[in-house]
C-alpha positions in Angstrom: -37.0 22.9 100.1 -37.1 26.6 100.0 -38.5 28.4 96.8 -34.9 29.2 96.0 -33.7 25.7 96.3 -36.5 24.7 93.9 -35.9 27.3 91.2 -32.4 26.0 91.1 -33.4 22.3 91.0 -35.6 22.9 88.1 -34.6 25.5 85.7 -33.0 23.0 83.4 -29.4 24.3 83.7 -26.2 23.3 85.0 -22.6 23.6 84.5 -23.4 25.9 81.4 -25.2 23.2 79.8 -28.9 23.8 79.1 -31.5 21.1 77.8 -34.6 22.4 76.5 -37.7 21.1 78.6 -35.7 19.7 81.2 -37.7 18.5 84.3 -41.3 17.7 85.1 -43.7 19.8 82.8 -47.3 19.7 82.0 -48.0 18.8 78.5 -48.8 22.7 77.4 -45.5 23.8 79.4 -46.5 24.5 82.8 -44.0 23.2 85.4 -45.5 20.9 87.9 -43.2 21.5 90.3 -44.4 25.3 90.8 -48.1 25.4 91.5 -49.6 28.7 90.7 -51.4 29.1 94.0 -52.2 27.4 97.4 -54.9 27.3 99.6 -54.4 28.4 103.3 -57.7 28.4 104.9 -58.9 26.5 107.8 -60.1 23.0 106.7 -57.3 22.0 104.3 -57.8 22.0 100.6 -55.1 23.3 98.2 -52.7 21.6 96.2 -52.2 17.9 97.1 -54.3 18.1 100.1 -55.8 15.2 102.0 -59.3 15.8 100.9 -58.9 17.1 97.5 -57.5 15.5 94.4 -55.4 17.1 92.1 -56.3 18.0 88.8 -55.2 15.3 86.0 -52.8 16.3 83.7 -51.2 14.2 80.7 -48.3 12.0 81.9 -45.3 13.9 82.6 -42.2 13.1 80.8 -38.7 13.5 82.4 -36.2 14.5 80.1 -32.8 14.5 82.1 -31.7 14.9 85.7 -31.9 18.6 86.3 -30.7 19.4 82.9 -27.5 17.7 83.1 -26.6 15.3 80.0 -27.3 11.7 80.8 -23.9 10.9 79.0 -21.1 12.9 79.8 -19.5 14.4 76.7 -16.2 13.7 75.9 -13.4 16.2 77.3 -11.3 16.3 74.1 -10.3 19.8 72.4 -11.6 21.0 69.3 -10.1 21.6 66.9 -6.9 19.5 68.3 -8.6 16.2 68.4 -10.3 16.5 64.9 -7.0 17.4 63.3 -5.3 14.7 64.9 -7.7 12.2 63.6 -7.1 13.4 60.2 -3.4 14.0 59.9 -3.1 10.5 61.6 -4.9 8.6 58.6 -3.1 10.8 56.2 0.0 9.7 57.6 -1.0 6.2 57.8 -1.8 6.2 54.2 1.2 8.0 53.0 3.5 5.4 54.7 1.9 2.7 52.9 2.1 4.6 49.5 5.9 5.2 50.1 6.5 1.6 50.8 4.7 0.8 47.2 7.0 3.5 45.6 10.1 2.1 47.4 9.6 -1.3 45.6 8.1 -0.5 42.3 10.9 2.0 41.2 9.0 5.5 41.8 11.5 7.5 43.6 9.6 10.9 43.5 6.5 9.3 44.6 8.3 7.4 47.8 10.1 10.4 48.9 7.1 12.4 48.5 4.8 9.9 50.5 7.7 9.6 53.3 8.0 13.1 54.0 4.1 13.4 54.2 4.4 10.7 56.6 6.6 12.0 58.8 5.0 15.4 58.5 1.8 13.7 59.8 3.1 11.6 62.5 5.0 14.4 64.1 1.8 16.6 63.9 -0.5 14.0 65.3 2.0 13.6 68.7 2.2 17.4 68.8 -2.0 17.6 68.6 -2.0 14.7 71.3 0.3 16.2 73.6 -1.6 19.7 73.5 -4.8 17.6 73.9 -3.4 16.0 77.2 -1.9 19.1 78.5 1.4 18.0 79.6 4.1 16.0 77.6 4.7 13.6 80.7 1.1 12.5 80.3 1.7 11.1 76.8 4.8 9.4 78.1 2.7 7.8 81.1 0.5 6.3 78.8 3.5 4.3 77.4 4.2 2.7 80.8 1.1 0.1 80.8 0.4 -1.8 77.7 -3.9 -2.5 78.1 -5.2 -4.6 75.2 -8.6 -3.5 76.2 -8.2 0.0 75.7 -8.0 1.5 72.2 -6.1 4.5 73.8 -3.6 2.5 75.2 -3.3 0.5 71.8 -3.3 3.4 70.1 -0.3 5.1 71.8 1.7 2.0 71.2 0.6 2.4 67.6 1.6 5.8 67.2 5.0 5.8 68.9 6.7 3.2 66.8 4.8 4.5 63.6 6.2 8.1 64.3 9.7 7.0 64.7 9.8 4.8 62.0 8.4 7.7 59.5 10.8 10.2 60.8 13.6 7.8 60.4 12.6 7.0 56.7 12.5 10.7 56.0 15.8 11.3 57.5 17.4 8.6 55.6 16.0 10.2 52.2 17.5 13.3 53.4 21.0 12.2 54.1 22.1 11.8 50.9 21.6 15.6 50.0 24.7 16.2 52.3 28.1 15.8 50.5 29.8 14.7 53.6 27.5 11.8 54.0 28.1 10.7 50.3 31.7 10.8 51.1 31.6 8.0 53.4 31.5 4.4 52.9 28.2 4.0 55.0 25.9 6.1 52.1 25.8 2.6 50.2 23.9 1.1 53.2 21.4 4.3 53.2 18.7 2.5 50.6 18.6 -0.8 52.4 18.1 1.0 55.8 15.3 2.7 54.2 13.5 0.1 52.7 13.4 -1.6 56.1 12.2 1.6 57.7 9.5 2.2 55.1 8.2 -1.5 55.7 7.9 -1.0 59.3 6.3 2.3 58.7 3.8 0.9 56.3 2.9 -2.1 58.9 1.8 0.5 61.5 0.4 2.7 58.8 -2.7 0.7 58.4 -3.7 0.6 61.8 -3.1 4.3 62.0 -6.0 5.2 59.6 -8.6 3.1 61.6 -7.7 2.7 65.4 -9.0 6.3 65.9 -12.3 5.3 64.7 -12.3 2.3 67.4 -11.1 4.8 69.9 -14.5 7.0 69.2 -16.8 4.3 69.2 -15.5 2.9 72.5 -16.8 5.9 74.1 -20.7 6.2 75.3 -21.5 9.0 73.1 -24.6 7.5 71.1 -23.6 8.4 67.3 -20.4 7.2 68.1 -20.7 4.1 69.8 -24.0 2.6 67.6 -22.3 2.7 64.1 -19.3 0.9 65.7 -19.2 -1.8 62.6 -19.2 0.8 60.2 -17.1 3.8 61.5 -13.6 2.1 60.8 -14.5 1.9 57.5 -15.3 5.3 57.2 -11.9 6.3 58.5 -10.1 3.9 56.2 -11.7 5.5 53.3 -11.3 9.0 54.5 -7.5 8.2 55.0 -6.9 6.7 51.7 -8.7 9.1 49.7 -6.6 11.9 51.9 -3.3 10.3 51.5 -3.8 9.1 48.1 -5.1 12.8 47.0 -1.9 14.8 49.0 0.7 12.4 47.6 -0.8 12.6 44.0 -0.8 16.3 44.1 2.7 16.5 45.2 4.1 13.9 42.9 4.8 14.1 39.2 2.1 12.6 37.0 4.3 10.1 35.6 4.8 8.4 39.0 1.6 9.0 41.0 -0.3 6.2 39.3 -0.6 4.4 42.5 -1.7 7.4 44.4 -4.5 8.2 42.1 -5.7 4.3 42.6 -5.7 4.5 46.3 -7.6 8.0 46.2 -10.4 6.9 44.0 -10.8 3.5 46.3 -10.6 5.6 49.4 -13.4 8.1 48.0 -15.6 5.1 47.2 -15.2 3.4 50.5 -15.8 6.9 52.4 -19.1 7.6 50.5 -20.3 4.0 51.1 -19.7 4.0 54.8 -20.7 7.7 55.3 -24.2 7.0 53.8 -24.5 3.8 56.1 -23.5 5.9 59.4 -25.6 8.6 58.5 -28.8 6.8 57.7 -28.7 3.1 59.2 -29.1 3.7 63.2 -32.4 5.3 63.4 -32.5 8.5 65.4 -28.8 8.2 66.6 -27.9 9.0 62.8 -30.1 12.2 63.5 -26.9 14.6 64.3 -25.0 13.6 61.2 -27.8 15.5 59.5 -28.4 18.8 61.7 -26.6 21.5 63.0 -22.9 22.3 62.1 -22.2 18.5 61.5 -24.7 18.2 59.1 -23.2 21.1 57.2 -19.7 20.2 57.4 -20.6 16.5 56.3 -22.7 17.6 53.2 -19.6 19.8 52.2 -17.4 16.7 52.7 -19.3 14.7 50.2 -19.5 17.7 47.8 -15.4 17.6 47.8 -15.1 13.9 48.0 -17.1 13.4 44.8 -15.6 16.4 43.1 -12.0 15.5 43.8 -12.8 11.8 42.9 -14.4 12.8 39.7 -11.7 15.0 38.7 -9.1 12.2 39.5 -10.7 9.8 37.3 -11.1 12.3 34.3 -8.3 14.5 34.8 -6.1 13.0 37.4 -3.0 12.3 34.6 -2.7 16.2 34.1 -1.2 18.3 36.5 -3.8 20.7 37.1 -6.6 18.0 37.6 -4.2 16.1 40.1 -3.4 19.1 42.1 -7.0 20.3 42.4 -8.5 16.7 42.6 -6.1 16.1 45.4 -6.9 19.1 47.2 -10.5 18.3 46.8 -9.9 14.8 48.2 -8.1 16.0 51.1 -10.4 19.0 52.1 -13.3 16.3 51.9 -11.6 14.1 54.3 -10.7 16.8 57.2 -14.3 17.9 56.8 -15.4 14.3 57.4 -13.4 14.0 60.4 -14.6 17.5 61.8 -18.3 16.4 61.4 -17.9 13.0 62.6 -16.6 14.8 65.8 -19.2 17.8 66.0 -22.0 14.7 65.7 -21.0 12.5 68.5 -20.2 15.7 70.9 -24.0 16.6 69.9 -25.4 13.2 70.5 -23.9 13.3 73.8 -25.4 16.4 75.1 -29.0 15.7 74.1 -30.6 13.0 76.3 -33.2 11.9 73.8 -30.2 10.0 71.6 -29.7 8.0 74.7 -32.9 7.6 76.2 -35.1 6.7 72.8 -32.5 3.6 71.9 -32.5 2.5 75.5 -36.6 2.7 75.4 -36.4 0.8 72.0 -34.0 -2.2 73.4 -36.1 -2.5 76.5 -39.1 -2.9 74.5 -37.5 -5.6 72.3 -36.5 -7.6 75.2 -39.9 -7.5 76.6 -41.2 -8.5 73.4 -38.8 -11.2 72.9 -39.2 -12.7 76.6 -43.2 -12.5 75.9 -42.6 -14.8 72.8 -40.8 -17.2 74.8 -43.0 -17.3 77.8 -45.8 -18.0 75.4 -44.1 -20.7 73.6 -42.8 -22.3 76.9 -38.9 -21.5 76.7 -36.8 -20.5 79.4 -35.7 -16.9 79.6 -32.6 -15.8 77.5 -29.4 -15.9 79.8 -27.4 -13.0 80.1 -23.8 -13.4 79.4 -23.1 -13.6 83.2 -25.3 -16.5 83.4 -28.0 -14.7 85.4 -31.6 -14.4 83.7 -32.0 -11.1 82.0 -34.3 -8.9 83.4 -36.7 -7.5 81.1 -38.8 -5.0 83.5 -37.6 -1.9 85.0 
């Protein structure tokens, strides 16, 4: 290998991604692949020669392969995808609130919730198409239904949800036109609207959580490890945002269901966020540092403030507006923070290597305990004995 090739292989830079400390290094920072000098006199000697031992150095540590991330980060666009995560949750919760209002005699809450759900659904479709690059790619995703793929399942949730919410909002708007009111079919509109509202609510629940499953199904450590808590975080965040927005846009007398949904959602969001950010060792670290840490701290402040205002002053118009705005802002900041944390964890090799070594050490300890007790090795899922060594 030439000196130029060695420089390229060890400079820790690849495709614009720089990983500090990439390559083989001496403990003091000296690169062992670039010895300071070599002896060329007769009789040999020098670095690595047959009659002279190399200097003793501490064990080298390999942090990544030529500076490349071990896990390939997701190629999703920012801010399109975080906004998609937020608006999908808002739309799903609003659809459920709209169905509650439809059957409890709250016409203004029903109308507000259904228009909010339709707006969130349409915006989600647009953002997804922008992220995919071409509209035909979204249509191609509907050609095959794959139950094992969260993205495929999500496409079949988003499509009928969007159609039903837009239909519900349209049925709200039809009586505004005098020509429609004059027709005999106008009396069928409330029944059709209720049927569409129920269908939208059925798909609204999965809309609030499927995106969390989509993130957890990736190899990004800070998304994959908290796979049990992430759906609760997204569900609580969606409830807080949807309840807050509909509460702010609805007269206080009809906004009771929205206030309850918003407060319950805020409590779930805060509890799940604490578990995600503190319950997974080193993998939880990206949620506390960098831009993700700043966003999530701001999200907590907005959520706590919005929930407090909703409880104390939610029955006043000013309290409902300010509290709802804070809850919606907290939900949006949560989605952006979670997105940034997952992307950061995929780019830093330590969030992949350290948990792998911990799992390996645990398997080795388990195998040693079973061997000492005279028990057979634990079989792998495919029936083969599990390897406990590299």
